[in-house]
LOKE-580205 format. One record per atom (N, C-alpha, C): atom name; residue number from 0; x, y, z; residue in one letter. Coordinates in Angstrom, 3 decimals. Last residue first. Example, Ala and Ser with C-alpha at 12.3 -4.5 7.8 and 13.67 -1.06 7.14 Angstrom:
<pts>
pt guti = N, vomar = 1, px = 12.850, py = -2.250, pz = 7.080, torvo = S
pt guti = CA, vomar = 1, px = 13.670, py = -1.060, pz = 7.140, torvo = S
pt guti = C, vomar = 1, px = 12.900, py = 0.030, pz = 7.870, torvo = S
pt guti = N, vomar = 0, px = 13.190, py = -5.690, pz = 7.800, torvo = A
pt guti = CA, vomar = 0, px = 12.300, py = -4.500, pz = 7.800, torvo = A
pt guti = C, vomar = 0, px = 13.200, py = -3.300, pz = 7.800, torvo = A
</pts>
This chain:
<pts>
pt guti = N, vomar = 81, px = 8.478, py = -46.657, pz = 42.738, torvo = E
pt guti = CA, vomar = 81, px = 9.762, py = -47.505, pz = 41.992, torvo = E
pt guti = C, vomar = 81, px = 10.092, py = -48.218, pz = 43.251, torvo = E
pt guti = N, vomar = 80, px = 5.378, py = -45.712, pz = 41.575, torvo = W
pt guti = CA, vomar = 80, px = 6.282, py = -46.043, pz = 42.809, torvo = W
pt guti = C, vomar = 80, px = 7.493, py = -46.743, pz = 41.854, torvo = W
pt guti = N, vomar = 79, px = 3.230, py = -42.770, pz = 40.710, torvo = V
pt guti = CA, vomar = 79, px = 4.082, py = -44.109, pz = 40.494, torvo = V
pt guti = C, vomar = 79, px = 4.867, py = -44.663, pz = 41.348, torvo = V
pt guti = N, vomar = 78, px = 0.241, py = -40.746, pz = 39.641, torvo = V
pt guti = CA, vomar = 78, px = 1.089, py = -41.414, pz = 40.682, torvo = V
pt guti = C, vomar = 78, px = 2.139, py = -42.573, pz = 40.797, torvo = V
pt guti = N, vomar = 77, px = -0.524, py = -37.918, pz = 37.679, torvo = D
pt guti = CA, vomar = 77, px = -0.317, py = -39.502, pz = 37.546, torvo = D
pt guti = C, vomar = 77, px = 0.832, py = -39.975, pz = 39.205, torvo = D
pt guti = N, vomar = 76, px = -0.966, py = -35.813, pz = 38.075, torvo = K
pt guti = CA, vomar = 76, px = -1.290, py = -36.295, pz = 36.469, torvo = K
pt guti = C, vomar = 76, px = -1.461, py = -37.695, pz = 36.729, torvo = K
pt guti = N, vomar = 75, px = -1.823, py = -33.196, pz = 40.180, torvo = I
pt guti = CA, vomar = 75, px = -1.005, py = -34.144, pz = 39.635, torvo = I
pt guti = C, vomar = 75, px = -1.542, py = -34.908, pz = 38.560, torvo = I
pt guti = N, vomar = 74, px = -3.036, py = -30.285, pz = 39.662, torvo = E
pt guti = CA, vomar = 74, px = -1.742, py = -30.388, pz = 39.644, torvo = E
pt guti = C, vomar = 74, px = -1.007, py = -31.790, pz = 39.423, torvo = E
pt guti = N, vomar = 73, px = -5.858, py = -31.049, pz = 39.601, torvo = N
pt guti = CA, vomar = 73, px = -5.265, py = -30.106, pz = 38.673, torvo = N
pt guti = C, vomar = 73, px = -3.417, py = -29.966, pz = 38.586, torvo = N
pt guti = N, vomar = 72, px = -5.818, py = -32.545, pz = 41.646, torvo = P
pt guti = CA, vomar = 72, px = -6.765, py = -33.113, pz = 40.526, torvo = P
pt guti = C, vomar = 72, px = -6.246, py = -32.079, pz = 39.546, torvo = P
pt guti = N, vomar = 71, px = -5.589, py = -33.031, pz = 44.532, torvo = F
pt guti = CA, vomar = 71, px = -4.823, py = -32.542, pz = 43.661, torvo = F
pt guti = C, vomar = 71, px = -5.190, py = -32.497, pz = 42.388, torvo = F
pt guti = N, vomar = 70, px = -7.081, py = -34.671, pz = 45.961, torvo = K
pt guti = CA, vomar = 70, px = -6.573, py = -34.033, pz = 47.100, torvo = K
pt guti = C, vomar = 70, px = -5.943, py = -32.932, pz = 45.755, torvo = K
pt guti = N, vomar = 69, px = -7.302, py = -37.268, pz = 43.972, torvo = E
pt guti = CA, vomar = 69, px = -8.412, py = -36.703, pz = 44.510, torvo = E
pt guti = C, vomar = 69, px = -8.115, py = -34.945, pz = 45.116, torvo = E
pt guti = N, vomar = 68, px = -4.396, py = -38.051, pz = 43.748, torvo = L
pt guti = CA, vomar = 68, px = -4.722, py = -37.286, pz = 42.563, torvo = L
pt guti = C, vomar = 68, px = -6.431, py = -36.670, pz = 43.209, torvo = L
pt guti = N, vomar = 67, px = -4.425, py = -38.873, pz = 46.764, torvo = L
pt guti = CA, vomar = 67, px = -3.280, py = -37.810, pz = 45.985, torvo = L
pt guti = C, vomar = 67, px = -3.952, py = -37.185, pz = 44.589, torvo = L
pt guti = N, vomar = 66, px = -6.339, py = -41.145, pz = 46.814, torvo = M
pt guti = CA, vomar = 66, px = -5.811, py = -39.543, pz = 48.015, torvo = M
pt guti = C, vomar = 66, px = -5.425, py = -38.469, pz = 47.149, torvo = M
pt guti = N, vomar = 65, px = -5.098, py = -42.572, pz = 44.963, torvo = E
pt guti = CA, vomar = 65, px = -6.650, py = -41.802, pz = 45.069, torvo = E
pt guti = C, vomar = 65, px = -6.949, py = -40.699, pz = 45.406, torvo = E
pt guti = N, vomar = 64, px = -2.444, py = -43.293, pz = 45.575, torvo = K
pt guti = CA, vomar = 64, px = -2.672, py = -43.131, pz = 44.576, torvo = K
pt guti = C, vomar = 64, px = -4.152, py = -42.015, pz = 44.261, torvo = K
pt guti = N, vomar = 63, px = -2.985, py = -44.477, pz = 48.356, torvo = M
pt guti = CA, vomar = 63, px = -2.144, py = -43.359, pz = 48.178, torvo = M
pt guti = C, vomar = 63, px = -2.874, py = -42.364, pz = 46.775, torvo = M
pt guti = N, vomar = 62, px = -5.523, py = -46.623, pz = 48.146, torvo = A
pt guti = CA, vomar = 62, px = -5.336, py = -45.433, pz = 48.633, torvo = A
pt guti = C, vomar = 62, px = -4.426, py = -44.498, pz = 48.679, torvo = A
pt guti = N, vomar = 61, px = -4.993, py = -47.729, pz = 45.799, torvo = V
pt guti = CA, vomar = 61, px = -6.568, py = -47.561, pz = 46.281, torvo = V
pt guti = C, vomar = 61, px = -6.176, py = -46.376, pz = 47.283, torvo = V
pt guti = N, vomar = 60, px = -2.546, py = -48.619, pz = 45.037, torvo = G
pt guti = CA, vomar = 60, px = -3.343, py = -47.987, pz = 43.979, torvo = G
pt guti = C, vomar = 60, px = -4.939, py = -47.364, pz = 44.941, torvo = G
pt guti = N, vomar = 59, px = -1.365, py = -48.794, pz = 47.369, torvo = F
pt guti = CA, vomar = 59, px = -0.795, py = -48.101, pz = 46.515, torvo = F
pt guti = C, vomar = 59, px = -1.870, py = -47.582, pz = 45.805, torvo = F
pt guti = N, vomar = 58, px = -2.675, py = -50.910, pz = 48.689, torvo = T
pt guti = CA, vomar = 58, px = -2.538, py = -50.249, pz = 49.166, torvo = T
pt guti = C, vomar = 58, px = -2.154, py = -48.714, pz = 48.350, torvo = T
pt guti = N, vomar = 57, px = -2.885, py = -52.821, pz = 45.841, torvo = I
pt guti = CA, vomar = 57, px = -3.957, py = -52.509, pz = 46.409, torvo = I
pt guti = C, vomar = 57, px = -3.730, py = -50.756, pz = 47.405, torvo = I
pt guti = N, vomar = 56, px = -0.072, py = -53.103, pz = 46.049, torvo = V
pt guti = CA, vomar = 56, px = -0.523, py = -52.871, pz = 44.894, torvo = V
pt guti = C, vomar = 56, px = -1.879, py = -52.124, pz = 44.932, torvo = V
pt guti = N, vomar = 55, px = 0.505, py = -54.582, pz = 47.985, torvo = S
pt guti = CA, vomar = 55, px = 1.033, py = -53.154, pz = 48.471, torvo = S
pt guti = C, vomar = 55, px = 0.537, py = -52.307, pz = 46.960, torvo = S
pt guti = N, vomar = 54, px = -0.020, py = -56.994, pz = 48.383, torvo = M
pt guti = CA, vomar = 54, px = -0.825, py = -56.042, pz = 48.987, torvo = M
pt guti = C, vomar = 54, px = -0.420, py = -54.547, pz = 48.594, torvo = M
pt guti = N, vomar = 53, px = 2.635, py = -58.610, pz = 47.790, torvo = P
pt guti = CA, vomar = 53, px = 1.412, py = -58.376, pz = 46.718, torvo = P
pt guti = C, vomar = 53, px = -0.102, py = -57.510, pz = 47.093, torvo = P
pt guti = N, vomar = 52, px = 5.436, py = -56.607, pz = 48.746, torvo = C
pt guti = CA, vomar = 52, px = 4.453, py = -57.355, pz = 49.057, torvo = C
pt guti = C, vomar = 52, px = 3.317, py = -57.514, pz = 48.225, torvo = C
pt guti = N, vomar = 51, px = 8.135, py = -55.473, pz = 47.419, torvo = G
pt guti = CA, vomar = 51, px = 7.250, py = -56.763, pz = 47.031, torvo = G
pt guti = C, vomar = 51, px = 6.443, py = -57.519, pz = 47.351, torvo = G
pt guti = N, vomar = 50, px = 7.882, py = -53.235, pz = 50.128, torvo = Q
pt guti = CA, vomar = 50, px = 8.775, py = -53.474, pz = 48.816, torvo = Q
pt guti = C, vomar = 50, px = 8.401, py = -55.104, pz = 48.623, torvo = Q
pt guti = N, vomar = 49, px = 6.696, py = -53.464, pz = 52.889, torvo = C
pt guti = CA, vomar = 49, px = 5.923, py = -52.945, pz = 51.434, torvo = C
pt guti = C, vomar = 49, px = 6.280, py = -53.389, pz = 49.864, torvo = C
pt guti = N, vomar = 48, px = 8.608, py = -53.746, pz = 54.761, torvo = A
pt guti = CA, vomar = 48, px = 7.707, py = -54.912, pz = 54.227, torvo = A
pt guti = C, vomar = 48, px = 6.542, py = -54.454, pz = 53.052, torvo = A
pt guti = N, vomar = 47, px = 10.479, py = -51.205, pz = 53.728, torvo = G
pt guti = CA, vomar = 47, px = 10.311, py = -52.063, pz = 54.824, torvo = G
pt guti = C, vomar = 47, px = 9.315, py = -53.053, pz = 53.769, torvo = G
pt guti = N, vomar = 46, px = 8.836, py = -49.027, pz = 51.102, torvo = A
pt guti = CA, vomar = 46, px = 10.017, py = -49.432, pz = 51.994, torvo = A
pt guti = C, vomar = 46, px = 9.236, py = -50.427, pz = 52.729, torvo = A
pt guti = N, vomar = 45, px = 7.864, py = -47.275, pz = 47.984, torvo = L
pt guti = CA, vomar = 45, px = 7.415, py = -48.211, pz = 49.284, torvo = L
pt guti = C, vomar = 45, px = 8.880, py = -48.695, pz = 49.683, torvo = L
pt guti = N, vomar = 44, px = 8.204, py = -44.151, pz = 47.139, torvo = K
pt guti = CA, vomar = 44, px = 9.039, py = -45.497, pz = 46.934, torvo = K
pt guti = C, vomar = 44, px = 8.276, py = -46.258, pz = 48.261, torvo = K
pt guti = N, vomar = 43, px = 6.719, py = -42.255, pz = 44.366, torvo = L
pt guti = CA, vomar = 43, px = 6.777, py = -42.486, pz = 45.680, torvo = L
pt guti = C, vomar = 43, px = 7.740, py = -43.990, pz = 45.901, torvo = L
pt guti = N, vomar = 42, px = 6.464, py = -39.317, pz = 42.623, torvo = K
pt guti = CA, vomar = 42, px = 6.986, py = -40.848, pz = 42.214, torvo = K
pt guti = C, vomar = 42, px = 7.240, py = -41.016, pz = 43.828, torvo = K
pt guti = N, vomar = 41, px = 4.108, py = -37.730, pz = 40.748, torvo = V
pt guti = CA, vomar = 41, px = 4.379, py = -37.900, pz = 41.864, torvo = V
pt guti = C, vomar = 41, px = 5.264, py = -39.172, pz = 42.039, torvo = V
pt guti = N, vomar = 40, px = 4.080, py = -35.538, pz = 37.776, torvo = V
pt guti = CA, vomar = 40, px = 4.117, py = -36.874, pz = 38.129, torvo = V
pt guti = C, vomar = 40, px = 4.675, py = -37.257, pz = 39.786, torvo = V
pt guti = N, vomar = 39, px = 4.135, py = -33.039, pz = 36.748, torvo = G
pt guti = CA, vomar = 39, px = 2.797, py = -33.409, pz = 37.648, torvo = G
pt guti = C, vomar = 39, px = 2.523, py = -35.013, pz = 37.646, torvo = G
pt guti = N, vomar = 38, px = 6.508, py = -32.384, pz = 36.583, torvo = D
pt guti = CA, vomar = 38, px = 5.709, py = -32.377, pz = 35.636, torvo = D
pt guti = C, vomar = 38, px = 4.311, py = -33.193, pz = 35.988, torvo = D
pt guti = N, vomar = 37, px = 7.987, py = -34.321, pz = 39.341, torvo = E
pt guti = CA, vomar = 37, px = 8.092, py = -33.779, pz = 38.379, torvo = E
pt guti = C, vomar = 37, px = 6.915, py = -33.574, pz = 36.961, torvo = E
pt guti = N, vomar = 36, px = 8.742, py = -34.982, pz = 42.658, torvo = I
pt guti = CA, vomar = 36, px = 7.545, py = -34.517, pz = 42.255, torvo = I
pt guti = C, vomar = 36, px = 7.969, py = -33.717, pz = 40.633, torvo = I
pt guti = N, vomar = 35, px = 9.805, py = -37.755, pz = 44.405, torvo = S
pt guti = CA, vomar = 35, px = 10.092, py = -36.572, pz = 43.519, torvo = S
pt guti = C, vomar = 35, px = 8.815, py = -36.227, pz = 43.149, torvo = S
pt guti = N, vomar = 34, px = 9.658, py = -39.510, pz = 46.507, torvo = V
pt guti = CA, vomar = 34, px = 11.389, py = -39.453, pz = 46.013, torvo = V
pt guti = C, vomar = 34, px = 11.297, py = -38.497, pz = 44.876, torvo = V
pt guti = N, vomar = 33, px = 8.351, py = -39.990, pz = 49.766, torvo = L
pt guti = CA, vomar = 33, px = 8.072, py = -39.125, pz = 48.188, torvo = L
pt guti = C, vomar = 33, px = 9.807, py = -39.273, pz = 47.899, torvo = L
pt guti = N, vomar = 32, px = 7.544, py = -43.190, pz = 51.021, torvo = E
pt guti = CA, vomar = 32, px = 8.654, py = -41.716, pz = 51.162, torvo = E
pt guti = C, vomar = 32, px = 8.247, py = -41.479, pz = 49.441, torvo = E
pt guti = N, vomar = 31, px = 6.366, py = -45.570, pz = 53.559, torvo = A
pt guti = CA, vomar = 31, px = 6.448, py = -44.746, pz = 51.976, torvo = A
pt guti = C, vomar = 31, px = 7.051, py = -43.812, pz = 51.944, torvo = A
pt guti = N, vomar = 30, px = 6.427, py = -48.374, pz = 55.059, torvo = N
pt guti = CA, vomar = 30, px = 7.013, py = -47.196, pz = 54.943, torvo = N
pt guti = C, vomar = 30, px = 6.601, py = -46.612, pz = 53.461, torvo = N
pt guti = N, vomar = 29, px = 5.647, py = -51.420, pz = 57.108, torvo = G
pt guti = CA, vomar = 29, px = 6.385, py = -50.905, pz = 56.201, torvo = G
pt guti = C, vomar = 29, px = 6.176, py = -49.420, pz = 56.203, torvo = G
pt guti = N, vomar = 28, px = 4.689, py = -53.055, pz = 59.244, torvo = G
pt guti = CA, vomar = 28, px = 6.536, py = -53.133, pz = 58.786, torvo = G
pt guti = C, vomar = 28, px = 6.442, py = -52.353, pz = 57.410, torvo = G
pt guti = N, vomar = 27, px = 2.383, py = -52.713, pz = 59.373, torvo = H
pt guti = CA, vomar = 27, px = 2.567, py = -54.040, pz = 58.613, torvo = H
pt guti = C, vomar = 27, px = 4.037, py = -53.914, pz = 58.263, torvo = H
pt guti = N, vomar = 26, px = 2.019, py = -50.666, pz = 60.865, torvo = M
pt guti = CA, vomar = 26, px = 1.199, py = -51.709, pz = 60.982, torvo = M
pt guti = C, vomar = 26, px = 1.611, py = -53.087, pz = 60.924, torvo = M
pt guti = N, vomar = 25, px = 2.927, py = -48.745, pz = 58.814, torvo = A
pt guti = CA, vomar = 25, px = 3.853, py = -49.300, pz = 59.833, torvo = A
pt guti = C, vomar = 25, px = 3.360, py = -50.430, pz = 60.618, torvo = A
pt guti = N, vomar = 24, px = 0.537, py = -48.482, pz = 57.045, torvo = L
pt guti = CA, vomar = 24, px = 1.843, py = -48.916, pz = 56.753, torvo = L
pt guti = C, vomar = 24, px = 2.931, py = -49.284, pz = 57.933, torvo = L
pt guti = N, vomar = 23, px = -1.083, py = -46.580, pz = 59.143, torvo = A
pt guti = CA, vomar = 23, px = -1.621, py = -48.387, pz = 58.598, torvo = A
pt guti = C, vomar = 23, px = -0.228, py = -48.976, pz = 57.696, torvo = A
pt guti = N, vomar = 22, px = 0.590, py = -44.715, pz = 59.645, torvo = P
pt guti = CA, vomar = 22, px = 0.286, py = -45.505, pz = 60.581, torvo = P
pt guti = C, vomar = 22, px = -0.032, py = -46.718, pz = 60.272, torvo = P
pt guti = N, vomar = 21, px = 0.729, py = -43.453, pz = 57.118, torvo = R
pt guti = CA, vomar = 21, px = 1.631, py = -43.753, pz = 57.243, torvo = R
pt guti = C, vomar = 21, px = 1.704, py = -44.818, pz = 58.682, torvo = R
pt guti = N, vomar = 20, px = -1.389, py = -42.033, pz = 56.118, torvo = I
pt guti = CA, vomar = 20, px = -1.524, py = -43.575, pz = 55.753, torvo = I
pt guti = C, vomar = 20, px = -0.353, py = -44.389, pz = 56.531, torvo = I
pt guti = N, vomar = 19, px = -0.597, py = -39.037, pz = 56.741, torvo = E
pt guti = CA, vomar = 19, px = -2.297, py = -39.903, pz = 57.385, torvo = E
pt guti = C, vomar = 19, px = -1.940, py = -41.249, pz = 57.260, torvo = E
pt guti = N, vomar = 18, px = 1.877, py = -38.531, pz = 55.586, torvo = E
pt guti = CA, vomar = 18, px = 1.467, py = -38.919, pz = 56.971, torvo = E
pt guti = C, vomar = 18, px = 0.197, py = -39.760, pz = 57.579, torvo = E
pt guti = N, vomar = 17, px = 0.992, py = -38.526, pz = 52.949, torvo = L
pt guti = CA, vomar = 17, px = 2.017, py = -40.057, pz = 53.504, torvo = L
pt guti = C, vomar = 17, px = 1.838, py = -40.087, pz = 54.796, torvo = L
pt guti = N, vomar = 16, px = -0.343, py = -36.557, pz = 53.059, torvo = V
pt guti = CA, vomar = 16, px = -1.005, py = -37.954, pz = 52.691, torvo = V
pt guti = C, vomar = 16, px = -0.374, py = -38.626, pz = 53.090, torvo = V
pt guti = N, vomar = 15, px = 1.651, py = -34.711, pz = 53.401, torvo = E
pt guti = CA, vomar = 15, px = 0.451, py = -34.778, pz = 54.132, torvo = E
pt guti = C, vomar = 15, px = -0.297, py = -35.807, pz = 54.146, torvo = E
pt guti = N, vomar = 14, px = 3.398, py = -34.872, pz = 51.133, torvo = L
pt guti = CA, vomar = 14, px = 3.870, py = -35.303, pz = 52.507, torvo = L
pt guti = C, vomar = 14, px = 2.844, py = -35.494, pz = 53.773, torvo = L
pt guti = N, vomar = 13, px = 1.425, py = -33.786, pz = 49.422, torvo = V
pt guti = CA, vomar = 13, px = 1.635, py = -35.176, pz = 49.178, torvo = V
pt guti = C, vomar = 13, px = 2.076, py = -35.619, pz = 50.671, torvo = V
pt guti = N, vomar = 12, px = 1.340, py = -30.975, pz = 50.632, torvo = G
pt guti = CA, vomar = 12, px = 0.108, py = -31.919, pz = 50.412, torvo = G
pt guti = C, vomar = 12, px = 0.507, py = -33.246, pz = 50.523, torvo = G
pt guti = N, vomar = 11, px = 4.144, py = -30.380, pz = 49.928, torvo = A
pt guti = CA, vomar = 11, px = 3.538, py = -30.008, pz = 51.415, torvo = A
pt guti = C, vomar = 11, px = 2.251, py = -31.586, pz = 51.599, torvo = A
pt guti = N, vomar = 10, px = 3.779, py = -30.131, pz = 46.989, torvo = R
pt guti = CA, vomar = 10, px = 4.832, py = -31.168, pz = 47.980, torvo = R
pt guti = C, vomar = 10, px = 4.462, py = -31.394, pz = 49.671, torvo = R
pt guti = N, vomar = 9, px = 1.925, py = -28.355, pz = 46.745, torvo = V
pt guti = CA, vomar = 9, px = 1.779, py = -30.167, pz = 46.572, torvo = V
pt guti = C, vomar = 9, px = 2.568, py = -30.621, pz = 47.331, torvo = V
pt guti = N, vomar = 8, px = 3.167, py = -26.160, pz = 47.688, torvo = D
pt guti = CA, vomar = 8, px = 1.792, py = -26.591, pz = 48.511, torvo = D
pt guti = C, vomar = 8, px = 1.693, py = -28.210, pz = 47.757, torvo = D
pt guti = N, vomar = 7, px = 5.458, py = -25.868, pz = 46.297, torvo = T
pt guti = CA, vomar = 7, px = 5.484, py = -25.934, pz = 47.530, torvo = T
pt guti = C, vomar = 7, px = 4.143, py = -26.820, pz = 48.053, torvo = T
pt guti = N, vomar = 6, px = 3.915, py = -25.355, pz = 43.862, torvo = K
pt guti = CA, vomar = 6, px = 5.021, py = -26.494, pz = 43.767, torvo = K
pt guti = C, vomar = 6, px = 5.110, py = -27.225, pz = 45.173, torvo = K
pt guti = N, vomar = 5, px = 2.998, py = -23.157, pz = 44.441, torvo = V
pt guti = CA, vomar = 5, px = 2.298, py = -24.021, pz = 43.848, torvo = V
pt guti = C, vomar = 5, px = 2.755, py = -25.487, pz = 44.219, torvo = V
pt guti = N, vomar = 4, px = 5.207, py = -21.540, pz = 44.718, torvo = K
pt guti = CA, vomar = 4, px = 4.241, py = -21.890, pz = 45.989, torvo = K
pt guti = C, vomar = 4, px = 3.425, py = -22.898, pz = 45.873, torvo = K
pt guti = N, vomar = 3, px = 6.299, py = -21.515, pz = 42.662, torvo = L
pt guti = CA, vomar = 3, px = 7.007, py = -22.189, pz = 43.206, torvo = L
pt guti = C, vomar = 3, px = 6.290, py = -22.463, pz = 44.574, torvo = L
pt guti = N, vomar = 2, px = 4.318, py = -19.886, pz = 41.032, torvo = Q
pt guti = CA, vomar = 2, px = 4.302, py = -20.988, pz = 40.486, torvo = Q
pt guti = C, vomar = 2, px = 5.401, py = -21.929, pz = 41.571, torvo = Q
pt guti = N, vomar = 1, px = 4.690, py = -17.707, pz = 41.921, torvo = I
pt guti = CA, vomar = 1, px = 3.339, py = -17.833, pz = 41.703, torvo = I
pt guti = C, vomar = 1, px = 3.607, py = -19.780, pz = 41.717, torvo = I
pt guti = N, vomar = 0, px = 7.308, py = -16.898, pz = 40.938, torvo = M
pt guti = CA, vomar = 0, px = 7.072, py = -16.830, pz = 42.077, torvo = M
pt guti = C, vomar = 0, px = 5.802, py = -17.738, pz = 42.734, torvo = M
</pts>
């Protein structure tokens, strides 16, 4: 039961971080979606204008990845995108 609560809290936290950064992505015609969280690895999908944009590496690496790893240092091992 406790493990399920932690998973729910991490999922909710990831969604919260995405909501924080979503307006900046939307200003450039982009978006980010949560695909899955498995074994401490968060998988995100960049959508809209973010797909294939050379700056998405900076947006993803600096903003989303760092924010998530900082917020959940014990629960999240890595953040990847497809």
